[in-house]
C-alpha positions, -999 to 999 in steps of 0.1 A, spaced: 70 110 -629 89 85 -609 73 49 -611 57 37 -581 71 5 -566 53 -24 -546 64 -31 -512 76 -67 -526 96 -50 -550 113 -25 -523 121 -56 -503 140 -72 -529 160 -44 -541 173 -42 -505 181 -77 -502 200 -76 -536 179 -107 -555 142 -117 -560 128 -142 -542 116 -174 -555 87 -196 -543 102 -232 -548 135 -239 -534 150 -263 -561 167 -293 -546 202 -297 -547 215 -321 -579 232 -345 -552 201 -350 -534 184 -361 -561 214 -385 -576 216 -401 -538 177 -411 -543 181 -423 -579 216 -442 -570 194 -469 -545 172 -481 -572 201 -489 -595 221 -509 -567 225 -546 -568 194 -563 -556 213 -579 -529 224 -542 -514 191 -525 -521 167 -517 -489 134 -527 -503 146 -562 -513 135 -582 -482 98 -568 -488 104 -577 -527 110 -614 -521 89 -643 -509 94 -649 -471 116 -680 -461 112 -697 -430 140 -692 -403 167 -720 -398 154 -743 -373 118 -737 -380 95 -765 -384 82 -764 -420 54 -770 -427 29 -756 -401 1 -778 -399 -32 -763 -399 -57 -764 -370 -91 -781 -371 -120 -772 -353 -148 -790 -337 -167 -761 -327 -184 -738 -352 -157 -709 -359 -166 -681 -378 -143 -661 -406 -146 -631 -426 -161 -634 -460 -129 -620 -476 -106 -645 -459 -105 -675 -482 -84 -698 -459 -81 -697 -423 -47 -688 -402 -30 -715 -391 -37 -711 -357 -73 -696 -343 -90 -696 -312 -118 -721 -301 -120 -720 -267 -149 -698 -264 -173 -712 -292 -203 -692 -300 -235 -702 -279 -269 -686 -272 -279 -654 -288 -246 -636 -285 -237 -665 -311 -267 -661 -335 -259 -621 -334 -220 -631 -344 -232 -655 -372 -254 -624 -387 -224 -601 -379 -200 -624 -402 -225 -627 -429 -220 -592 -437 -190 -578 -454 -162 -562 -432 -164 -526 -446 -203 -522 -436 -210 -504 -400 -235 -532 -392 -210 -557 -391 -189 -541 -363 -221 -530 -345 -240 -564 -347 -201 -577 -332 -204 -550 -307 -238 -558 -297 -233 -598 -293 -202 -589 -272 -228 -571 -248 -254 -596 -249 -224 -622 -240 -215 -603 -206 -253 -604 -199 -257 -640 -208 -225 -647 -185 -242 -627 -153 -274 -648 -158 -259 -679 -161 -235 -672 -129 -266 -657 -110 -284 -690 -118 -275 -712 -89 -288 -689 -59 -315 -668 -80 -337 -696 -87 -341 -708 -50 -343 -672 -38 -373 -668 -65 -389 -700 -53 -386 -689 -16 -397 -653 -28 -428 -670 -48 -439 -690 -17 -438 -665 8 -458 -644 -15 -484 -674 -16 -483 -678 19 -492 -640 24 -516 -641 0 -532 -673 16 -532 -653 50 -547 -622 40 
């Protein structure tokens, strides 16, 4: 009785050679990859990342660190502030308190970022309130006087 053959075996017989699942890399490609590691360090592609950065010719060295007269918040993981940072908008009001609370939390906690987002929204409303105060206060006074006058008449 003849033995049954599977479809895979019959396809392999038609093509003449059995299929292999993993394709082997040619030996030349493996050699080229290994050659870069053994090169002279001056010619290796990764060498600039392996050395300490040097200032460019003509650059002012050292960079003077900036000093702030206003409070500046920094992340808990940062030991030293960068040489230059923003002090144009110091934290103030309720948004400043929210930012202070946010920077007391670590960066990887969602509460840190949620408090910063809330502080941004509160800062916008503080700005709108501050901007509308010059005309809102007199308008409110006139409205209040009108209501009082009307209440006396009735």
